[in-house]
Every structure is written in structure tokens, then in C-alpha cells.
C-alpha positions as CSV (number, residue, x, y, z in Angstrom):
1,M,-29.7,79.1,-106.2
2,S,-32.0,79.3,-109.2
3,S,-31.6,78.8,-112.9
4,A,-34.0,79.1,-115.9
5,R,-35.0,76.6,-118.6
6,D,-37.4,76.3,-121.5
7,I,-39.1,73.2,-120.2
8,V,-38.6,71.0,-117.1
9,I,-39.8,67.4,-117.3
10,I,-40.3,65.7,-114.0
11,G,-39.4,62.0,-114.2
12,G,-37.1,60.1,-116.6
13,G,-39.4,57.2,-117.4
14,H,-39.9,56.2,-121.0
15,N,-42.8,58.7,-121.6
16,G,-40.7,61.5,-120.1
17,L,-37.8,60.7,-122.4
18,V,-40.0,60.4,-125.5
19,A,-41.6,63.8,-124.7
20,A,-38.1,65.3,-124.1
21,F,-36.9,64.0,-127.5
22,S,-39.9,65.4,-129.3
23,L,-39.6,68.8,-127.6
24,A,-35.9,69.0,-128.3
25,K,-36.5,68.2,-132.0
26,A,-39.1,71.0,-132.1
27,G,-36.4,73.5,-131.1
28,F,-36.8,73.6,-127.3
29,R,-34.1,72.6,-124.7
30,P,-35.9,70.5,-122.1
31,L,-34.3,69.5,-118.8
32,V,-35.3,66.0,-117.6
33,L,-35.1,65.6,-113.8
34,E,-35.0,62.0,-112.5
35,R,-35.3,61.3,-108.8
36,R,-33.3,58.1,-108.9
37,N,-29.7,57.6,-109.9
38,Q,-30.7,56.2,-113.3
39,V,-33.3,57.1,-115.9
40,G,-36.0,54.6,-116.9
41,G,-38.8,54.7,-114.3
42,A,-40.4,51.3,-114.4
43,A,-38.3,50.3,-117.4
44,I,-34.9,49.6,-115.8
45,T,-32.3,46.9,-115.6
46,E,-30.6,46.4,-112.2
47,E,-28.4,43.9,-110.5
48,F,-30.4,42.2,-107.7
49,H,-27.9,39.5,-106.7
50,P,-24.1,39.5,-107.5
51,G,-23.8,38.7,-111.2
52,F,-27.5,38.6,-111.8
53,R,-29.3,41.5,-113.6
54,S,-33.0,41.7,-114.3
55,S,-35.6,43.9,-115.9
56,V,-36.6,44.8,-112.3
57,L,-40.2,45.9,-113.1
58,A,-41.4,45.8,-116.7
59,H,-39.9,42.8,-118.5
60,S,-41.4,43.2,-121.9
61,A,-41.8,46.1,-124.3
62,G,-45.4,47.4,-124.9
63,P,-44.6,47.0,-127.9
64,L,-43.0,50.4,-128.5
65,R,-44.5,52.4,-131.3
66,P,-42.5,51.7,-134.5
67,E,-42.3,55.4,-135.3
68,I,-40.7,56.1,-131.9
69,I,-38.1,53.5,-132.5
70,R,-37.5,55.0,-136.0
71,D,-37.5,58.7,-135.0
72,M,-35.3,58.3,-132.0
73,Q,-33.0,55.9,-133.9
74,L,-32.9,53.6,-130.9
75,E,-31.3,50.8,-132.8
76,Q,-28.4,53.2,-133.8
77,H,-28.1,54.0,-130.1
78,G,-27.5,50.3,-129.3
79,L,-31.1,48.9,-128.8
80,K,-31.5,45.3,-129.9
81,L,-35.0,43.9,-129.6
82,I,-35.7,40.2,-129.4
83,A,-39.0,38.6,-130.5
84,P,-38.9,34.8,-129.8
85,E,-41.1,32.6,-131.9
86,V,-42.9,31.5,-128.8
87,A,-45.3,34.2,-127.6
88,V,-46.6,32.5,-124.5
89,T,-46.5,29.0,-122.9
90,A,-49.5,28.3,-120.7
91,L,-49.1,25.5,-118.1
92,S,-51.7,23.4,-116.4
93,P,-51.4,21.5,-113.0
94,E,-52.1,18.3,-114.9
95,G,-48.8,18.5,-116.6
96,R,-50.0,19.7,-120.0
97,A,-48.6,22.8,-121.8
98,L,-50.2,25.0,-124.4
99,I,-47.6,26.8,-126.5
100,L,-48.8,29.8,-128.6
101,Y,-46.4,31.2,-131.2
102,R,-46.1,34.5,-133.1
103,G,-47.5,32.6,-136.1
104,I,-51.2,32.0,-136.0
105,E,-51.1,28.7,-138.0
106,R,-48.4,27.2,-135.8
107,S,-50.4,28.2,-132.7
108,A,-53.5,26.6,-134.2
109,Q,-51.6,23.4,-134.6
110,E,-50.7,23.4,-130.9
111,I,-54.3,24.2,-129.9
112,A,-55.5,21.3,-132.0
113,K,-53.8,19.0,-129.5
114,F,-56.4,20.2,-127.0
115,S,-59.3,20.9,-129.4
116,E,-59.7,20.8,-133.1
117,A,-62.7,23.1,-132.8
118,D,-60.7,25.7,-130.9
119,A,-57.9,25.5,-133.4
120,A,-60.4,26.5,-136.1
121,K,-61.8,29.2,-134.0
122,Y,-58.4,30.6,-133.2
123,R,-57.8,31.1,-136.9
124,E,-61.0,33.2,-137.0
125,F,-60.4,35.0,-133.7
126,Q,-57.1,36.7,-134.7
127,P,-58.5,38.6,-137.7
128,A,-61.7,39.5,-135.8
129,L,-59.6,40.8,-133.0
130,E,-57.4,42.8,-135.3
131,K,-60.3,44.4,-137.1
132,A,-62.3,45.2,-133.9
133,S,-59.2,46.9,-132.4
134,R,-58.2,48.7,-135.5
135,V,-60.3,51.8,-134.7
136,I,-59.0,51.8,-131.2
137,G,-55.5,51.7,-132.7
138,K,-56.2,54.9,-134.7
139,S,-57.2,56.7,-131.5
140,L,-54.0,55.8,-129.6
141,S,-52.0,58.4,-131.4
142,Q,-54.7,61.1,-131.2
143,T,-55.3,63.7,-128.6
144,P,-58.7,63.0,-127.0
145,P,-61.2,65.6,-128.2
146,E,-62.6,68.5,-126.3
147,I,-66.1,67.4,-125.4
148,E,-68.0,70.7,-125.1
149,R,-66.1,72.8,-127.6
150,P,-64.3,70.5,-130.1
151,T,-61.7,72.2,-132.2
152,T,-61.3,71.8,-136.0
153,A,-58.5,69.3,-135.3
154,D,-60.8,67.4,-132.9
155,L,-63.5,67.2,-135.5
156,F,-61.1,66.0,-138.1
157,G,-59.7,63.3,-135.8
158,L,-63.3,62.2,-135.0
159,L,-64.0,62.1,-138.7
160,Q,-61.0,59.9,-139.3
161,L,-62.2,57.5,-136.5
162,G,-65.7,57.5,-138.0
163,R,-64.2,56.6,-141.4
164,S,-62.2,53.8,-139.8
165,L,-65.3,52.5,-138.0
166,R,-67.3,52.6,-141.2
167,G,-64.5,50.8,-143.0
168,L,-64.8,47.8,-140.6
169,G,-68.1,46.7,-142.1
170,K,-71.2,45.9,-140.2
171,S,-70.0,42.6,-138.6
172,N,-66.7,44.0,-137.2
173,T,-68.3,47.3,-136.1
174,Y,-70.9,45.2,-134.2
175,N,-68.0,43.2,-132.6
176,L,-66.3,46.3,-131.4
177,L,-69.4,48.0,-129.9
178,R,-70.5,44.8,-128.2
179,W,-67.1,43.5,-127.1
180,A,-65.7,46.7,-125.4
181,P,-68.0,46.7,-122.4
182,M,-68.0,42.9,-122.0
183,A,-66.3,40.8,-119.4
184,V,-63.3,39.2,-121.0
185,A,-64.5,35.8,-119.7
186,D,-67.6,36.1,-121.8
187,L,-65.7,37.2,-124.9
188,V,-63.3,34.2,-124.9
189,S,-66.1,31.8,-124.1
190,E,-67.8,32.8,-127.3
191,F,-64.9,31.4,-129.2
192,F,-63.2,28.7,-127.2
193,E,-64.1,25.6,-125.2
194,T,-60.6,24.9,-123.7
195,D,-60.4,26.6,-120.3
196,L,-56.6,26.9,-120.4
197,L,-56.8,28.7,-123.8
198,R,-59.6,30.9,-122.5
199,A,-57.6,32.0,-119.4
200,T,-54.4,32.6,-121.4
201,I,-56.1,35.1,-123.8
202,A,-58.4,36.6,-121.1
203,A,-55.3,37.4,-118.9
204,R,-54.2,39.9,-121.4
205,G,-57.3,42.0,-120.4
206,L,-56.5,41.6,-116.7
207,F,-52.8,42.3,-116.5
208,G,-52.0,45.2,-114.1
209,T,-55.7,45.8,-113.3
210,F,-57.8,45.5,-110.2
211,L,-60.4,43.5,-112.1
212,G,-61.2,39.9,-112.6
213,P,-62.3,38.0,-115.8
214,W,-65.9,38.5,-115.0
215,S,-65.6,42.3,-114.5
216,S,-67.4,44.4,-117.0
217,G,-65.1,46.2,-119.4
218,T,-62.1,43.9,-119.2
219,S,-62.5,43.2,-122.9
220,L,-61.7,46.8,-123.5
221,A,-58.2,46.4,-122.0
222,L,-57.7,43.4,-124.3
223,L,-58.7,45.5,-127.3
224,L,-56.5,48.3,-126.2
225,R,-53.5,46.0,-126.2
226,A,-54.6,44.3,-129.3
227,A,-54.5,47.7,-131.0
228,S,-50.7,47.6,-130.7
229,D,-50.3,43.8,-131.4
230,S,-53.3,41.8,-132.6
231,N,-51.7,38.4,-131.8
232,P,-54.2,36.9,-129.3
233,A,-51.3,35.5,-127.4
234,G,-50.0,39.0,-126.7
235,S,-46.7,40.8,-127.2
236,N,-43.3,39.2,-126.5
237,F,-40.7,41.8,-127.3
238,F,-37.6,41.9,-125.1
239,A,-34.4,43.8,-125.2
240,V,-30.8,42.6,-125.0
241,G,-29.5,43.9,-121.7
242,G,-33.0,43.9,-120.2
243,I,-35.8,46.4,-120.5
244,G,-33.5,49.2,-119.2
245,A,-31.6,49.0,-122.5
246,I,-34.7,50.7,-124.1
247,T,-34.6,53.7,-121.8
248,H,-30.8,53.8,-121.9
249,A,-31.0,54.1,-125.7
250,M,-33.7,56.7,-125.3
251,A,-31.5,58.7,-123.0
252,K,-28.8,58.8,-125.6
253,A,-31.2,60.0,-128.3
254,V,-32.6,62.7,-126.0
255,Q,-29.1,64.0,-125.2
256,Q,-28.1,63.9,-128.9
257,A,-31.3,65.9,-129.7
258,G,-30.1,68.7,-127.4
259,A,-32.0,68.0,-124.1
260,E,-30.3,67.6,-120.7
261,I,-30.9,64.8,-118.2
262,R,-30.1,65.1,-114.5
263,T,-30.3,62.0,-112.3
264,G,-30.4,62.1,-108.5
265,A,-32.6,65.3,-108.8
266,E,-35.8,64.9,-106.8
267,V,-38.5,67.5,-107.4
268,I,-40.4,68.2,-104.2
269,E,-42.6,71.1,-105.4
270,I,-44.0,72.6,-108.6
271,Q,-43.9,76.4,-108.1
272,I,-47.2,78.1,-109.1
273,K,-48.0,81.8,-109.2
274,N,-51.2,83.3,-110.5
275,N,-52.4,79.9,-111.5
276,S,-49.4,79.4,-113.8
277,A,-46.5,77.0,-113.4
278,Q,-43.2,78.9,-112.8
279,G,-40.8,76.1,-112.3
280,V,-39.8,73.5,-109.7
281,V,-37.9,73.1,-106.4
282,L,-35.6,70.2,-105.8
283,S,-34.9,68.4,-102.5
284,S,-31.5,70.1,-102.5
285,G,-33.2,73.5,-102.3
286,E,-32.4,74.4,-105.9
287,E,-35.0,76.3,-107.8
288,I,-35.4,75.9,-111.6
289,L,-37.6,78.4,-113.4
290,A,-39.3,77.2,-116.6
291,R,-41.7,78.3,-119.3
292,A,-43.5,75.0,-118.9
293,V,-43.4,72.1,-116.5
294,V,-44.2,68.6,-117.7
295,S,-44.9,65.9,-115.2
296,N,-44.2,62.2,-116.0
297,A,-45.4,61.4,-112.5
298,D,-48.9,60.0,-112.0
299,P,-51.8,62.4,-111.7
300,K,-52.2,62.0,-107.9
301,R,-48.5,62.5,-107.2
302,T,-48.4,65.5,-109.5
303,F,-51.4,67.4,-108.0
304,L,-51.7,66.1,-104.4
305,K,-48.0,66.0,-103.5
306,L,-46.0,68.2,-105.9
307,T,-48.5,71.1,-106.0
308,D,-50.7,72.8,-103.4
309,P,-54.2,71.1,-103.7
310,S,-55.8,74.3,-102.4
311,L,-54.9,76.0,-105.7
312,L,-57.2,73.5,-107.5
313,S,-61.0,73.7,-107.7
314,P,-62.9,71.4,-105.2
315,T,-64.5,69.6,-108.2
316,F,-61.1,68.8,-109.8
317,T,-59.6,67.7,-106.5
318,K,-62.6,65.5,-105.7
319,R,-62.5,63.8,-109.1
320,L,-58.8,63.3,-108.7
321,Q,-59.2,61.7,-105.3
322,N,-61.7,59.3,-106.9
323,Y,-59.4,58.4,-109.7
324,R,-58.7,54.7,-109.1
325,M,-55.1,53.6,-108.9
326,N,-54.7,51.0,-106.2
327,G,-52.2,48.6,-107.5
328,T,-52.6,44.8,-107.4
329,V,-49.3,43.6,-108.8
330,A,-46.1,42.4,-107.1
331,K,-42.8,41.4,-108.7
332,V,-40.5,38.6,-107.7
333,N,-37.1,38.2,-109.3
334,L,-35.2,35.0,-108.7
335,A,-31.5,34.2,-109.2
336,L,-31.3,30.5,-110.2
337,S,-28.3,28.1,-110.2
338,A,-29.9,26.3,-113.2
339,L,-33.0,26.2,-115.3
340,P,-35.9,24.5,-113.5
341,T,-37.6,21.5,-115.0
342,F,-41.3,22.2,-116.0
343,T,-43.6,19.2,-116.3
344,G,-45.3,19.0,-119.6
345,L,-42.5,20.5,-121.6
346,N,-40.4,17.4,-122.1
347,G,-37.2,19.4,-121.5
348,N,-37.9,21.8,-124.3
349,P,-36.2,25.1,-123.3
350,D,-37.5,26.9,-126.4
351,A,-41.0,26.8,-124.8
352,L,-39.6,29.1,-122.1
353,T,-38.2,31.8,-124.3
354,G,-41.5,33.8,-124.4
355,R,-43.8,34.6,-121.6
356,I,-45.1,31.8,-119.3
357,H,-48.6,31.9,-118.1
358,I,-49.8,30.4,-114.7
359,G,-53.5,30.7,-114.5
360,P,-55.1,27.5,-115.8
361,G,-58.7,28.6,-116.0
362,I,-61.2,31.4,-115.8
363,D,-62.5,30.4,-112.4
364,Y,-58.9,30.2,-111.2
365,L,-58.3,33.8,-112.2
366,E,-61.5,34.9,-110.7
367,R,-60.7,33.3,-107.4
368,A,-57.3,34.9,-107.4
369,F,-59.0,38.3,-107.8
370,D,-61.6,37.5,-105.2
371,E,-59.0,37.3,-102.4
372,S,-57.6,40.8,-103.4
373,K,-61.1,42.4,-103.2
374,Y,-61.1,41.6,-99.5
375,G,-57.6,42.8,-98.7
376,N,-55.7,39.6,-99.1
377,F,-53.0,38.6,-101.6
378,S,-53.9,35.6,-103.6
379,R,-52.7,32.2,-102.2
380,A,-53.1,30.7,-105.7
381,P,-52.0,33.7,-107.8
382,Y,-52.0,34.4,-111.5
383,L,-48.4,34.7,-112.6
384,E,-46.6,36.0,-115.7
385,I,-43.0,34.8,-116.0
386,T,-40.0,35.2,-118.3
387,F,-36.5,33.8,-118.4
388,P,-34.6,36.6,-119.9
389,T,-31.3,34.7,-119.7
390,L,-32.6,32.2,-122.3
391,T,-32.4,34.9,-125.0
392,D,-29.8,37.1,-123.3
393,P,-27.2,35.0,-121.3
394,S,-25.3,38.1,-120.4
395,L,-27.8,38.8,-117.6
396,A,-26.4,36.0,-115.3
397,P,-23.2,34.0,-114.8
398,E,-22.6,31.2,-117.3
399,G,-25.1,28.4,-116.9
400,K,-27.2,30.3,-114.4
401,H,-30.6,32.0,-114.9
402,V,-32.8,34.9,-114.0
403,M,-36.5,34.3,-113.5
404,S,-38.7,37.4,-113.7
405,I,-42.2,36.9,-112.2
406,Y,-45.2,39.2,-112.1
407,M,-47.6,38.2,-109.3
408,Q,-51.3,39.1,-109.4
409,Y,-53.3,39.7,-107.2
410,A,-51.5,41.5,-104.4
411,P,-53.5,44.5,-103.2
412,Y,-51.8,47.8,-102.2
413,K,-54.0,47.9,-99.1
414,L,-54.0,44.8,-96.9
415,K,-56.8,43.9,-94.6
416,N,-54.5,42.5,-91.9
417,G,-51.2,44.1,-91.5
418,T,-49.1,46.2,-94.0
419,W,-46.5,45.6,-96.6
420,Q,-44.0,47.2,-94.2
421,D,-44.3,43.9,-92.2
422,E,-41.4,41.7,-93.4
423,A,-43.5,38.7,-92.7
424,Q,-46.0,39.8,-95.4
425,R,-43.1,40.2,-97.9
426,T,-41.7,36.7,-97.0
427,S,-45.2,35.1,-97.2
428,L,-45.7,36.6,-100.7
429,G,-42.4,35.2,-101.9
430,D,-43.2,31.8,-100.4
431,T,-46.6,31.8,-102.1
432,V,-45.1,32.5,-105.5
433,V,-42.5,29.8,-105.1
434,K,-45.1,27.3,-103.8
435,T,-47.4,28.0,-106.7
436,L,-44.6,27.5,-109.2
437,T,-43.4,24.3,-107.5
438,Q,-46.7,22.6,-108.8
439,Y,-45.3,23.2,-112.3
440,A,-41.6,22.9,-111.7
441,P,-41.0,20.6,-108.7
442,D,-37.2,21.2,-108.6
443,L,-37.4,25.0,-108.5
444,P,-36.9,25.5,-104.7
445,D,-33.5,23.7,-104.9
446,K,-32.2,26.0,-107.6
447,I,-33.1,29.4,-106.0
448,L,-30.0,31.3,-105.0
449,S,-31.7,34.6,-104.1
450,H,-35.1,36.3,-104.0
451,H,-35.9,39.9,-104.9
452,I,-39.4,40.7,-103.8
453,I,-41.1,44.0,-104.8
454,T,-44.5,44.7,-103.1
455,P,-47.0,47.3,-104.2
456,L,-45.7,49.5,-101.4
457,D,-42.2,49.2,-102.8
458,L,-43.6,50.3,-106.2
459,E,-44.9,53.4,-104.6
460,E,-42.0,54.3,-102.3
461,T,-39.0,53.2,-104.4
462,Y,-40.3,53.7,-107.9
463,G,-42.8,56.6,-107.4
464,L,-45.9,54.7,-108.5
465,T,-48.7,56.1,-106.3
466,G,-50.8,53.2,-104.9
467,G,-48.4,50.8,-106.5
468,H,-50.3,51.0,-109.8
469,I,-47.9,50.1,-112.7
470,F,-50.1,52.0,-115.2
471,H,-50.6,55.2,-113.2
472,G,-54.3,54.4,-112.9
473,E,-56.9,51.7,-113.7
474,L,-57.5,50.8,-117.3
475,A,-61.3,50.8,-117.1
476,L,-64.2,52.0,-119.1
477,D,-64.5,55.2,-117.1
478,Q,-60.7,55.9,-117.1
479,V,-59.7,55.8,-120.8
480,F,-59.6,58.1,-123.7
481,T,-61.6,61.3,-122.9
482,M,-61.7,60.3,-119.3
483,R,-58.0,59.6,-118.6
484,P,-57.2,60.8,-116.1
485,M,-60.6,62.6,-115.9
486,L,-63.3,64.2,-118.0
487,D,-62.4,67.7,-119.3
488,W,-58.7,67.1,-118.6
489,A,-57.7,64.3,-120.9
490,R,-55.7,66.5,-123.4
491,Y,-52.3,66.6,-121.4
492,R,-53.1,70.1,-120.2
493,T,-54.1,70.8,-116.6
494,P,-56.1,73.5,-114.7
495,I,-52.7,75.2,-114.0
496,Q,-51.4,77.0,-117.1
497,G,-48.0,75.8,-118.2
498,L,-48.3,72.5,-116.3
499,Y,-48.8,69.3,-118.4
500,L,-49.0,65.6,-117.9
501,C,-47.2,63.1,-120.1
502,G,-47.2,59.8,-118.1
503,S,-49.2,56.6,-118.3
504,G,-52.0,58.3,-116.4
505,T,-52.9,60.0,-119.7
506,H,-54.2,58.6,-123.0
507,P,-53.4,55.9,-124.1
508,G,-51.5,54.8,-121.0
509,T,-51.3,51.1,-121.9
510,G,-47.8,50.4,-120.9
511,L,-44.3,50.6,-122.5
512,T,-45.4,52.1,-125.8
513,G,-44.3,55.7,-125.6
514,G,-47.7,56.8,-126.7
515,S,-48.5,59.2,-123.8
516,G,-45.2,61.0,-124.1
517,A,-45.4,61.4,-127.9
518,N,-49.0,62.7,-127.7
519,A,-48.3,65.1,-124.9
520,A,-45.3,66.6,-126.6
521,R,-47.3,67.4,-129.7
522,E,-49.8,69.4,-127.6
523,I,-47.1,71.1,-125.6
524,V,-45.3,72.3,-128.8
525,K,-48.6,73.7,-130.1
526,D,-49.1,75.7,-126.9
527,L,-45.5,77.0,-126.6
528,K,-45.3,78.1,-130.2
529,A,-48.6,79.9,-129.9
530,R,-47.3,81.8,-126.9
531,R,-44.1,83.0,-128.6
């Protein structure tokens, strides 16, 4: 059986939904095909223990582009975002806690308890970071330019970037050009002397990457994220109902705009004839013809699994095979009978309403990374934690809590054994709990259930090739005009009518919707030109 559509979008993650909305508003009728039984991709809320629901993978919003929230009217579709005053609480093994707030001055007052000099520097660092990342922020909503034959639009975009760069002034331009290729450890050391503060800010440039604080270019990842939120402590936007409430609201907006969404519809092949995408084939055998196919899957899955690689040039295939996307993040969700007691917080639950950082120093983070380089998951890992039930009690039974934990570094490829071995999964969970027990000694007694997601689970269950949560490394050679690769960073592909809209394209920095919005703009141009 076959049917025909304007546009088929493979994958109902947030970028696919943003693209579907934009295409529907432009007058097309896209069909979104989602392999799992709910939309959302990595932005989903699921029950993992009776009565306990969690943002299973992503637990904070990118932040979403404000214009996407506005245009999709997500708040009218039920979305309620939460931004606690506390941005991040960093804990040390010695029982001290550094609390950074949304407000810079209040954060500086907390930093002063560690170092008056660092408090003064923090007041300087935020505006310097904001200005240095401003030009990058301009580029996030642009289509990367054609390198060899730039169009008029490309030249205009580059002119705008040039004006933004010139508007920074000499000092801030110098900062941007010098900071981007730096190791983030060097950048934070230029400003701060307190190791806990250095590590907390540096971690923002490491999250989700196969890089350590002394790796070149990690400051660029920090700048990319600062372009969306210049608070040095990072973003702390959550959603009532868990992160899946965002994609649930998006799905409502998409359907209202005139697009169709089908869940439980797994695409197993992109049909290609005469180097042109003709449609897709589902695992059920159904064929769906389309004028255009848009893949929200990662680049490797799109070209090496859903299409016939022999149809691609050897150069393209080789570059794609060398595109780095081996994940290094695991996720642990805990159902708790009560809130654990953290040393250094004096029973202050408000300190736990933002993100919690476990990674007390630069060398600690580097040692955690070192283990992963040799195929072992870190025995003293860097952790990012949230307690979503503190701001949204509906996620657990009364008085009980959900603890959402990102664990880094856990390499996709293990030196000894595989993630299919249940002993590896158990050992990872035990390592996370053991690490946390140094900071919350009563945690083990309050655990009702573990939910452990390894890098292999990220690939097999959630469709993230290599277990990489960003569809590819955020590194100097894999951003902007080189994401996913040089010559093919404009959402188009070597196959006519086949496009990419996922995080493996520019800007690809997380749950912002940027890749989906940018891709839709280019697709609309092409389809209107072909009418």
C-alpha cells in the first residue's frame, strides 16, 4: 500500500516538530513519522517506577528560542516553564556548597564566601562572556554560508556578522577570537582562583562531549551555550510535567497548524531514484511518496542506515564515517522515598531546585575524562543532577522525589566487555550512587528504584547513533559550516529532496529548536522555487 504527501519528516523529536510547524505555516502539509509510541525524541517524560515520572533523557530546556515559544504559542498549548532562582549548586567533598543564582550580584555574594577576588571577577566575567558570545548568537539563526559560491543572502548574513563583530569593540573581539580555540580550563583560570567555581563554569563547555577541560576548543562549546544564555552558571529552565511537556505542546501546535503526526511508524528506508528522494518505506511495508523527505535522525543513521550508501560519493561517505559521534553520557533516574540530606546545605531545599554539579575541580574533571579515553567509564564521574519534584511535585507520590542524574564520562565503546552485559549497567549505577553518597550519606537508604540508561540504550531505544545526545561532537571542526561536514552544512544533502533538520546540523546545541527552524526556512525556499 502506498500514499502520497507533500513532505515526510522522519522523527518526532523537538527539531522535527519545529520544522513541521514552520512547513505547515508555509502552506505545506507535512507528515511526521515517529518510531516510538510518543513524540519527543530525547525530550520525553515517562514513568520509570510506579507513580514516578521523569524527564527520561534531557531534563532542562536548551533554552528554547523565544520566537519558537511565541510562534508556536506553546504556553497556550499548556506549556509552563519554570526558572528557579538557583541556577546551579556545586558541592565539594569537604562539605561546602557554592550556590550560583540567576542574578549575578547574588551569585557574587555567594562566591565571596570562597573568595572576594573571585566575586569581583564574576561581576566582570558575565558581561565579557555575553559580549564575546553575541556574534555567535547572531549566527545561530543563520544558515551557514556556501564557502565556494556564496549567495547574496550568504554575503548579507556574513555582513551582519561582520557588523556585530565590529560592534563588540577591540577588547571583546580579541576575547572572542582568543577564547574560542582555548581549553576551557585555561579560560576559567584567567578569571578565577577557586577550583570549585572554575570547574562549575568549565563543565558547561564539557557537557555531552567526548572532551576534557584541557581539550582545545572546549571554550567554543561554552560560548555556543552562552549565546543562548549568558549567565555563567548556565541555563536552568524546566517544564511542569517534565521536559516531555515541551514536545507535547509542540505536537499540539503542529497538528493545529495542519500537519499530521503518526507514532509507532518506523521508517526503515528512504526511497531514492535518479539521485532524488521519492519517499519512505515503513517497517510495516507501507510506502509513502513525498516531494521532500526531511530527516530528524542523526547524519550517520540517515545516510548509512536509511539510505543505500552506494548512492553517495566515496568522498562524502568517508567524511561521514569520520564524523565523530561516540557518546560519553549515561543517565540514571532514581525514585526516592524522601529527599536526601546533602552536607553543606544545612537542610536548605531551595539550593536543590536548580541543577546540582558534582565535579569539584578541574583536575577531577580531567581524570574523569581520562578513564573514558581508554574505554572505561569514570569511577569518579562528573554528574549533573536535578530534583524535578521540588518544583513540580506531580511527578511523584506525595512526599517522595525523583532524582535525575547525567553521568559523564561513560564511553559508548568499552575496552572490556559491552553495555549489553548487565554487570556493566549495574556497576555504572553503583558508581553513581557511591559518588553521590560522599555528598549525601543517607541517599542509599532512600532509593526505591534505579532506571539506568547506558550509551547503548541511547542508540538502540532512542535512536541516537553512538549514544551521542547531540547527534555529533560539538568541536571546532564540527560546527557552523562544518556541521555535519564541509560543503553540506546548509540542511540540504547530496540527494535532491532529502534534507537534515536534527541536532547534527547547525547550531545543534541542544533543546533550542534552532536546527529545525533553520532547516525549515531552507526547505520552504527550495520547494517554492520548484513549484
